[in-house]
N, C-alpha and C positions, 0 to 999 in steps of 0.2 A: 254223091252221098244219098243213100236211100233211107227212108224212115218207115218203120213198121211197128205194129203193136207187139207187145210182149207175147200175147197169146198166139198171134200169127207166126211169130218167130218160133215158138215151140212146135207149131204144126209143120213149119218149113225149115226146121233146123239144118238139115244136111244141105239143102239148096242154098240157104243163106250163108252158111259157113263156107261153102265152095265159092260163093261170090266174093267173100272177103279174102279167102286164101288165094284163089286162082285169078280172080278178077280185080284184085287190089281195090275193092270197094270198101267204104266205111258204112256201117249200118247204125242208125240211131234207133234205139228201142224206146217206145213210149207206152205208158200205162195211164189210163184215166186222163188222156189229153195232155200228159206231161212227159217230157223227155226224161228218161231215168238212167240210161246207160248207152255206151257206144261199143260196138264190136269192130275191132280193127285188126289188121294183120300184125304179126309179131314184129316185122320190120318197122312198121309205124310205131309200135309200142317202144321198141328199143331206141328209135330216133327221139321220141318224147323224153325218155329217160336221160339220154345224152344231153338234151337241151336243158332239162332240169338240173343236171349236174353242173353244166356250164354256168347257169344262173346262180346256183348255190356257191360255186367257186368265186364268181365275180362278187357276190354279196359278202363272202367271207373276207376277200381281199379288201373290200371297201371298209368293212368293220375293223379290220386290223389297222388300216391306214388312219381311220378316225381315232382309234385307241392310242396310236402313237402320237397323234396330234394333241389329243386332250390329256394324255397321261392315263394311268390306270389307278384303280382303287382296289382295296382288299375286299375279300368276300364279305367280311364282317361289316365293312363300310357300306357295301352295296345293300346288304340286308337292312341296315339302319335307314338308308335313303329310301328304300322301298317300304319302310314301315313294318318290317318283319323281324327286326332285331331291337336290342336295347340301345 
């Protein structure tokens, strides 16, 4: 993984993009000594999205299992418990 300043990235946009697309590199952009963004290949991006979907699915299954264990409450009851209803 390489790290470059945002201003240098603008100057070397095509070269940096080619390193990501064809060289399979990831580029961390920084501004004012702070990392602000990452440039990565579309394949890496899609992989991250798939991982996020798997995590969301796992969390949803866990929440459903907990709801079955504890039982459910009505929307109105939830609002009251959260202090948002009468």
